[in-house]
C-alpha positions as CSV (number, residue, x, y, z in Angstrom):
1,M,-32.4,-2.6,-35.7
2,R,-28.7,-3.0,-34.7
3,F,-27.7,-6.4,-33.4
4,I,-26.6,-5.0,-30.0
5,W,-30.1,-3.7,-29.4
6,K,-31.6,-7.0,-30.4
7,I,-29.4,-8.8,-27.9
8,F,-30.2,-6.1,-25.2
9,I,-34.0,-6.2,-25.7
10,A,-34.3,-10.0,-26.0
11,T,-32.1,-10.6,-22.9
12,F,-33.8,-7.8,-20.9
13,L,-37.3,-9.1,-21.6
14,I,-36.3,-12.7,-20.8
15,I,-34.8,-11.6,-17.4
16,I,-37.7,-9.3,-16.4
17,I,-40.5,-11.7,-17.5
18,S,-38.8,-14.7,-15.9
19,F,-38.0,-12.7,-12.7
20,G,-41.4,-11.1,-12.5
21,T,-43.3,-14.3,-13.2
22,G,-41.2,-16.2,-10.7
23,G,-41.7,-13.7,-8.0
24,F,-45.5,-13.5,-8.7
25,L,-45.8,-17.2,-8.5
26,L,-43.7,-17.4,-5.3
27,I,-45.8,-14.7,-3.5
28,N,-49.0,-16.4,-4.6
29,S,-47.7,-19.8,-3.5
30,V,-46.9,-18.4,0.0
31,F,-50.2,-16.6,0.1
32,Q,-52.2,-19.7,-1.0
33,S,-50.3,-21.8,1.6
34,T,-51.1,-19.4,4.4
35,L,-54.7,-19.1,3.2
36,N,-55.1,-22.9,3.2
37,S,-53.6,-23.1,6.6
38,S,-56.1,-20.5,7.9
39,V,-59.0,-22.3,6.2
40,N,-58.0,-25.6,7.8
41,T,-57.7,-23.9,11.2
42,A,-61.1,-22.3,10.8
43,K,-62.6,-25.6,9.9
44,S,-60.9,-27.3,12.8
45,E,-62.2,-24.7,15.2
46,N,-65.7,-25.0,13.8
47,K,-65.5,-28.8,14.2
48,L,-64.4,-28.4,17.8
49,I,-67.3,-26.1,18.4
50,C,-69.6,-28.8,17.0
51,I,-68.1,-31.5,19.2
52,S,-68.4,-29.2,22.3
53,F,-72.0,-28.3,21.4
54,N,-73.0,-32.0,21.0
55,A,-71.3,-32.9,24.3
56,V,-73.1,-30.1,26.2
57,V,-76.5,-30.7,24.5
58,N,-76.5,-34.4,25.2
59,S,-75.8,-33.8,28.9
60,I,-78.6,-31.4,29.7
61,E,-82.3,-31.6,29.8
62,A,-84.5,-30.3,27.1
63,N,-85.6,-27.3,29.2
64,F,-82.1,-26.0,29.1
65,F,-81.6,-26.4,25.4
66,D,-82.5,-22.8,24.4
67,Y,-80.3,-21.4,27.2
68,T,-77.4,-23.4,25.9
69,L,-77.9,-22.1,22.4
70,K,-77.8,-18.5,23.6
71,N,-74.7,-19.2,25.7
72,F,-72.8,-20.6,22.6
73,T,-74.0,-17.8,20.4
74,N,-72.6,-15.2,22.7
75,Q,-69.0,-16.4,22.0
76,I,-68.2,-13.5,19.7
77,S,-64.9,-11.6,19.5
78,D,-63.7,-8.8,17.2
79,N,-62.3,-11.1,14.5
80,H,-64.1,-14.3,15.3
81,R,-67.7,-15.0,15.9
82,I,-69.9,-18.0,16.6
83,I,-73.6,-18.4,15.9
84,I,-75.5,-21.5,16.7
85,D,-79.1,-21.3,15.7
86,D,-81.5,-22.3,13.0
87,K,-81.1,-21.3,9.4
88,S,-82.9,-17.9,9.7
89,Q,-80.2,-16.6,12.0
90,I,-77.2,-17.2,9.8
91,N,-75.8,-14.3,7.9
92,F,-75.2,-15.1,4.2
93,Y,-72.9,-12.9,2.2
94,E,-73.2,-14.6,-1.1
95,K,-76.1,-15.4,-3.3
96,N,-75.0,-19.0,-4.0
97,L,-76.1,-20.3,-0.6
98,F,-73.9,-23.4,-0.2
99,I,-75.8,-23.9,3.1
100,N,-78.7,-25.4,1.1
101,E,-76.5,-28.2,0.0
102,L,-75.3,-29.2,3.5
103,K,-76.4,-32.5,4.9
104,I,-76.5,-33.5,8.6
105,G,-72.9,-33.8,9.8
106,E,-71.4,-31.9,6.9
107,Q,-69.3,-28.8,6.9
108,G,-68.9,-26.0,4.3
109,Y,-67.0,-22.8,4.0
110,Q,-66.5,-19.7,1.9
111,I,-64.3,-16.6,1.9
112,I,-66.4,-13.5,2.2
113,Y,-65.7,-9.8,1.7
114,V,-67.5,-7.4,4.1
115,N,-66.7,-3.7,4.3
116,G,-63.3,-4.1,2.6
117,N,-62.2,-7.0,5.0
118,Q,-61.9,-10.7,4.2
119,Y,-63.4,-13.4,6.4
120,I,-63.6,-17.2,6.4
121,Q,-67.2,-18.3,7.0
122,V,-67.5,-22.0,8.1
123,I,-70.9,-23.5,8.7
124,S,-71.7,-27.0,10.0
125,L,-75.1,-28.7,10.1
126,V,-75.9,-30.8,13.1
127,E,-79.2,-32.4,14.4
128,S,-80.2,-32.1,18.1
129,D,-83.5,-33.0,19.7
130,E,-84.9,-33.5,16.2
131,K,-83.9,-29.9,15.3
132,R,-81.6,-28.9,12.4
133,I,-79.0,-26.6,14.0
134,Y,-76.4,-24.6,12.0
135,I,-73.2,-23.8,13.7
136,E,-71.4,-20.8,12.0
137,S,-68.0,-19.5,12.8
138,V,-66.5,-16.5,11.1
139,K,-62.8,-15.6,11.2
140,D,-61.1,-12.4,10.0
141,I,-58.2,-13.1,7.6
142,S,-57.7,-9.6,6.3
143,D,-54.1,-9.6,7.5
144,I,-53.2,-12.4,5.1
145,F,-54.4,-10.3,2.1
146,V,-52.8,-7.2,3.5
147,Q,-49.5,-9.1,3.8
148,R,-49.8,-10.2,0.2
149,E,-50.3,-6.6,-1.0
150,K,-47.2,-5.5,1.0
151,Q,-45.2,-8.3,-0.6
152,Y,-46.4,-7.3,-4.1
153,K,-45.4,-3.7,-3.4
154,S,-42.0,-4.7,-2.1
155,Y,-41.4,-7.1,-5.0
156,R,-42.4,-4.3,-7.6
157,T,-39.6,-2.2,-6.0
158,I,-37.2,-5.0,-6.2
159,L,-38.2,-5.7,-9.9
160,I,-37.5,-2.1,-10.8
161,C,-34.1,-2.2,-9.2
162,V,-33.4,-5.5,-10.9
163,A,-34.5,-4.1,-14.3
164,F,-32.2,-1.1,-13.8
165,I,-29.2,-3.1,-12.8
166,S,-29.7,-5.8,-15.3
167,S,-30.1,-3.3,-18.2
168,I,-26.6,-1.9,-17.3
169,I,-25.1,-5.4,-17.1
170,I,-26.8,-6.6,-20.3
171,M,-25.6,-3.5,-22.2
172,I,-22.0,-4.1,-21.1
173,F,-22.4,-7.8,-22.0
174,A,-24.0,-7.0,-25.4
175,R,-21.2,-4.6,-26.2
176,Y,-18.6,-7.2,-25.2
177,I,-20.3,-9.8,-27.5
178,T,-20.7,-7.5,-30.5
179,K,-17.3,-5.8,-30.3
180,P,-15.6,-8.4,-32.5
181,L,-18.5,-8.2,-34.9
182,M,-18.2,-4.4,-35.0
183,K,-14.5,-4.9,-35.8
184,L,-15.4,-7.3,-38.6
185,S,-18.0,-4.8,-39.9
186,D,-15.4,-1.9,-39.9
187,A,-12.8,-4.2,-41.6
188,A,-15.4,-5.1,-44.2
189,Q,-16.1,-1.4,-44.8
190,E,-12.4,-0.7,-45.2
191,I,-12.1,-3.5,-47.8
192,A,-15.2,-2.2,-49.6
193,N,-13.4,1.2,-49.8
194,G,-10.4,-0.4,-51.4
195,N,-8.1,-1.0,-48.4
196,F,-7.6,-4.7,-49.2
197,D,-4.8,-5.2,-46.7
198,K,-7.1,-4.6,-43.8
199,R,-7.3,-7.5,-41.3
200,V,-9.0,-8.1,-38.0
201,K,-6.8,-8.7,-35.0
202,Y,-8.2,-10.5,-32.0
203,S,-7.3,-12.0,-28.7
204,K,-8.2,-15.6,-28.0
205,F,-8.8,-14.7,-24.3
206,G,-12.5,-14.4,-23.7
207,M,-13.5,-14.9,-27.3
208,S,-16.0,-17.6,-28.2
209,R,-15.0,-20.3,-30.6
210,E,-17.7,-19.2,-33.1
211,V,-16.4,-15.6,-33.2
212,E,-12.8,-16.8,-33.5
213,L,-13.8,-19.1,-36.4
214,L,-15.7,-16.2,-38.0
215,T,-12.7,-13.9,-37.6
216,N,-10.3,-16.5,-39.1
217,N,-12.6,-17.1,-42.1
218,F,-13.0,-13.3,-42.6
219,N,-9.2,-12.9,-42.6
220,K,-8.8,-15.8,-45.0
221,M,-11.5,-14.3,-47.3
222,A,-9.7,-11.0,-47.2
223,D,-6.4,-12.7,-48.1
224,N,-8.1,-14.4,-51.0
225,I,-9.6,-11.2,-52.2
226,E,-6.3,-9.4,-51.9
227,N,-4.5,-12.2,-53.8
228,Y,-7.3,-12.1,-56.4
229,I,-7.0,-8.4,-56.8
230,E,-3.2,-8.7,-57.1
231,E,-3.7,-11.4,-59.8
232,I,-6.1,-9.1,-61.7
233,K,-3.6,-6.2,-61.5
234,A,-0.8,-8.5,-62.6
235,E,-2.9,-9.9,-65.4
236,A,-3.8,-6.4,-66.5
237,Q,-0.1,-5.5,-66.4
238,R,0.8,-8.6,-68.4
239,K,-1.8,-7.6,-71.0
240,E,-0.4,-4.1,-71.1
241,D,3.1,-5.5,-71.4
242,F,1.9,-7.9,-74.1
243,V,0.5,-5.1,-76.2
244,G,3.7,-3.0,-75.7
245,N,6.0,-5.9,-76.5
246,F,3.9,-7.0,-79.5
247,T,3.9,-3.5,-80.9
248,H,7.7,-3.3,-80.3
249,E,8.3,-6.7,-81.9
250,L,6.3,-5.6,-84.9
251,K,7.9,-2.2,-85.2
252,T,11.5,-3.4,-85.1
253,P,11.4,-5.7,-88.2
254,L,9.0,-3.5,-90.0
255,T,11.3,-0.5,-89.6
256,S,14.2,-2.6,-91.0
257,I,12.1,-3.9,-93.9
258,I,10.8,-0.5,-94.8
259,G,14.2,1.1,-94.5
260,Y,16.0,-1.5,-96.7
261,A,13.1,-1.6,-99.2
262,D,13.3,2.2,-99.5
263,M,17.0,2.0,-100.2
264,L,16.4,-0.6,-102.9
265,R,13.6,1.6,-104.3
266,S,15.4,4.9,-104.1
267,Y,19.0,4.1,-105.0
268,D,20.8,2.2,-107.6
269,L,22.9,0.0,-105.3
270,P,25.8,-2.3,-106.2
271,A,24.9,-6.0,-106.5
272,D,26.4,-7.0,-103.1
273,E,24.6,-4.2,-101.3
274,R,21.3,-5.1,-103.0
275,R,21.9,-8.7,-101.9
276,L,22.6,-7.6,-98.3
277,S,19.5,-5.4,-98.2
278,A,17.4,-8.3,-99.5
279,E,19.0,-10.6,-96.9
280,Y,17.9,-8.2,-94.1
281,I,14.4,-7.9,-95.6
282,Y,14.2,-11.7,-95.8
283,K,15.5,-12.2,-92.3
284,E,13.1,-9.7,-90.7
285,G,10.3,-11.0,-92.8
286,K,11.0,-14.5,-91.4
287,R,10.9,-13.0,-87.9
288,L,7.5,-11.6,-88.6
289,E,6.3,-14.9,-90.0
290,A,7.6,-16.8,-86.9
291,L,5.9,-14.2,-84.7
292,S,2.6,-14.5,-86.5
293,L,2.8,-18.3,-86.4
294,H,3.5,-18.3,-82.7
295,L,0.5,-16.0,-82.0
296,L,-1.7,-18.1,-84.3
297,N,-0.6,-21.2,-82.4
298,L,-1.5,-19.6,-79.1
299,I,-5.0,-18.6,-80.4
300,V,-5.6,-22.1,-81.9
301,I,-4.5,-23.9,-78.7
302,R,-6.8,-21.8,-76.5
303,N,-9.8,-22.2,-78.7
304,N,-9.7,-25.7,-80.0
305,N,-10.4,-29.2,-78.7
306,F,-7.6,-31.7,-79.4
307,K,-7.7,-35.5,-79.6
308,F,-5.4,-37.2,-77.1
309,V,-4.0,-40.6,-78.0
310,S,-1.8,-43.2,-76.2
311,K,1.8,-43.0,-77.3
312,N,4.8,-45.2,-76.6
313,T,7.6,-43.1,-75.1
314,V,10.5,-44.9,-76.9
315,E,9.0,-44.3,-80.3
316,F,8.0,-40.8,-79.4
317,F,11.5,-39.9,-78.3
318,K,13.0,-41.4,-81.5
319,D,10.7,-39.2,-83.6
320,I,11.7,-36.1,-81.6
321,Q,15.4,-37.0,-82.0
322,K,15.0,-37.0,-85.8
323,S,13.2,-33.6,-85.8
324,L,16.0,-32.1,-83.7
325,K,18.8,-32.7,-86.2
326,F,18.5,-29.3,-87.9
327,I,18.4,-27.4,-84.6
328,L,21.4,-29.3,-83.1
329,E,23.5,-28.6,-86.3
330,K,22.5,-24.9,-86.3
331,Y,23.8,-24.4,-82.7
332,N,26.5,-27.1,-82.8
333,I,25.1,-28.9,-79.8
334,K,25.3,-32.6,-78.9
335,L,22.2,-34.4,-77.7
336,F,21.8,-37.1,-75.0
337,V,18.5,-39.0,-74.9
338,K,17.3,-41.5,-72.3
339,A,13.7,-42.7,-72.3
340,E,12.2,-45.4,-70.1
341,K,9.4,-47.3,-71.7
342,A,5.8,-46.3,-70.9
343,D,2.6,-45.4,-72.6
344,I,1.4,-41.8,-72.1
345,K,-1.7,-40.1,-73.3
346,I,-0.8,-36.9,-75.3
347,E,-1.6,-34.9,-78.4
348,P,1.6,-35.9,-80.3
349,M,2.1,-32.8,-82.4
350,L,1.6,-30.4,-79.5
351,M,3.8,-32.3,-77.1
352,K,6.5,-32.5,-79.9
353,T,6.2,-28.7,-80.1
354,V,6.9,-28.4,-76.4
355,I,10.0,-30.5,-76.4
356,L,11.4,-28.8,-79.5
357,N,10.9,-25.4,-77.9
358,L,12.6,-26.5,-74.7
359,V,15.5,-28.0,-76.5
360,E,16.0,-25.0,-78.8
361,N,16.0,-22.7,-75.7
362,A,18.6,-25.0,-74.1
363,C,20.7,-24.8,-77.2
364,K,20.5,-21.0,-77.2
365,A,21.6,-20.9,-73.6
366,S,24.5,-23.3,-74.2
367,K,27.9,-22.8,-75.8
368,S,28.9,-24.3,-79.1
369,G,30.0,-28.0,-78.5
370,D,28.0,-28.3,-75.2
371,E,25.5,-31.2,-74.6
372,V,21.8,-31.0,-74.0
373,A,19.9,-33.9,-72.4
374,I,16.3,-35.1,-72.9
375,V,15.3,-37.6,-70.2
376,G,12.1,-39.6,-69.7
377,L,11.7,-41.3,-66.3
378,L,8.9,-43.5,-65.0
379,N,7.9,-42.8,-61.4
380,K,4.9,-45.0,-60.4
381,N,1.9,-43.6,-62.3
382,K,3.8,-40.5,-63.5
383,Y,6.1,-40.0,-66.4
384,I,8.6,-37.2,-66.0
385,I,10.1,-35.6,-69.1
386,A,13.0,-33.2,-68.5
387,V,15.3,-31.1,-70.7
388,A,18.6,-30.1,-69.2
389,D,21.5,-27.9,-70.2
390,N,24.8,-26.6,-68.8
391,G,24.4,-23.1,-70.1
392,K,24.1,-19.6,-68.6
393,G,21.2,-20.3,-66.3
394,I,18.3,-18.0,-65.4
395,P,18.3,-15.4,-62.5
396,E,16.0,-16.5,-59.7
397,K,13.8,-13.4,-59.9
398,E,13.2,-14.0,-63.6
399,I,12.1,-17.6,-63.4
400,S,8.4,-16.8,-62.5
401,R,8.0,-14.6,-65.5
402,I,9.8,-16.4,-68.4
403,T,6.5,-18.2,-69.5
404,E,4.9,-14.8,-70.1
405,A,4.3,-13.8,-73.7
406,F,7.2,-11.7,-75.1
407,Y,9.2,-11.9,-71.9
408,M,12.9,-12.4,-72.6
409,V,15.7,-12.6,-70.0
410,D,18.4,-11.6,-72.5
411,K,16.5,-9.6,-75.2
412,S,19.6,-8.9,-77.4
413,R,20.6,-12.6,-77.5
414,A,17.0,-13.7,-78.1
415,R,16.6,-11.4,-81.1
416,E,20.0,-12.4,-82.4
417,Y,18.5,-15.9,-82.8
418,G,15.2,-14.5,-84.1
419,G,13.2,-15.2,-80.9
420,A,10.2,-13.1,-79.8
421,G,9.6,-14.5,-76.3
422,L,6.6,-16.6,-77.3
423,G,8.1,-20.2,-77.1
424,L,7.7,-20.8,-73.4
425,A,4.3,-19.1,-73.4
426,L,3.2,-21.6,-76.0
427,C,4.7,-24.5,-74.0
428,K,2.7,-23.3,-70.9
429,E,-0.6,-23.4,-72.8
430,I,0.1,-26.8,-74.3
431,L,1.0,-28.3,-71.0
432,S,-2.1,-26.8,-69.4
433,L,-4.1,-28.8,-72.0
434,H,-2.3,-31.9,-70.7
435,N,-3.2,-31.0,-67.0
436,T,0.4,-30.4,-66.1
437,A,2.8,-27.4,-65.7
438,L,6.4,-26.6,-66.4
439,N,8.8,-26.9,-63.5
440,I,11.9,-24.8,-63.9
441,E,15.1,-25.2,-61.8
442,S,18.1,-23.0,-62.7
443,K,21.3,-21.6,-61.3
444,L,23.4,-18.9,-62.9
445,G,26.6,-20.3,-64.6
446,I,25.5,-23.9,-63.9
447,G,22.5,-24.6,-66.1
448,T,18.8,-25.1,-66.3
449,V,16.4,-28.1,-66.0
450,M,12.9,-27.8,-67.3
451,S,10.5,-30.7,-66.6
452,F,6.9,-31.7,-66.4
453,E,4.8,-34.7,-65.4
454,L,2.3,-36.7,-67.5
455,E,-0.1,-39.4,-66.5
456,V,0.9,-43.0,-67.5
């Protein structure tokens, strides 16, 4: 059952049952009050008759007693009668004769039904001249019951009108309440059909806090789903690019190796040309070796647990400085090192690989004779390591992608130095193991600063 019908039925039943029950109780309350008033009046009238009877009887002689009885008994009207006599003259309309339980001076009553009419029968027992005298008064109260039936009939008509009007109002109200939910349902269906940019617009005017909160959460959920889908698409694209780049990186050196090897196999070349061909084969073979090592390192890093140790930064930077001697001579680059003393928890070989890669990239981006800086700064409970250069810089739109495998900003320059675009991807994986990330700041023609933070 739809939610709108649940609201309609529940609200309609509550209104009709409450209104109907309330009206029924009100009419019966008025009826009971009127009936009690009539009963009290009938009892009072019967009591007055008893008082009058006693006053008359006590003032006459015994010879006139029977005459007096007849005179009182004749006081009968259309809706009110009085009978004063012994028990045999009283009319009983019910089998449970309450008259048998009356004692001298007591009064009893009952409501009786005769020929479709309702009466109040009041009987009092008095004693006069050693005789038990019953004084009966009967009062017609049919008009009270007739009035109640008229009120019931009128109220039924009113209840039908209320049911009709309330059903219209409730339906409008239910549609107003469920309209935002219908929008959410339609939006959810759109998202399920692949339209991930679908959002629910709403107006704060007249909207409950709960629906507003639900709408906001739905839109946040849709944003997260859309971002997640975009990430999946981007990841799929990266994997596709990885396969394409990997294939290309394999094909280029293999083509050179096969070509020069075929020349050596097929032709009797002079010594200098054989040496040149062998040099090309060796160079491309080294490129393949570097590529395979980088890929192997990526696989190993992702699938192994490493032991982290506490390392003094001053000693660690001295060790790195020694390892950088060959790279600095290769690119003719000067090195500036500044390291504040601290103890950091790292995997030394992996962290050394990160810094060597960052320095080599800085050297490749710099001109011969330029300076590259490695700086270690202590900032409260963080230790910041940064590698800076004054080289070419990186275009802003390229910064977010340079840590992807095989991605190269300047492919021709990278291949000139034997690069395959895996160095920064390797750094990203290693830093991830250390619960940190690479922060890159660069401006074209000014230089680049690559930094990351470690726990002290």
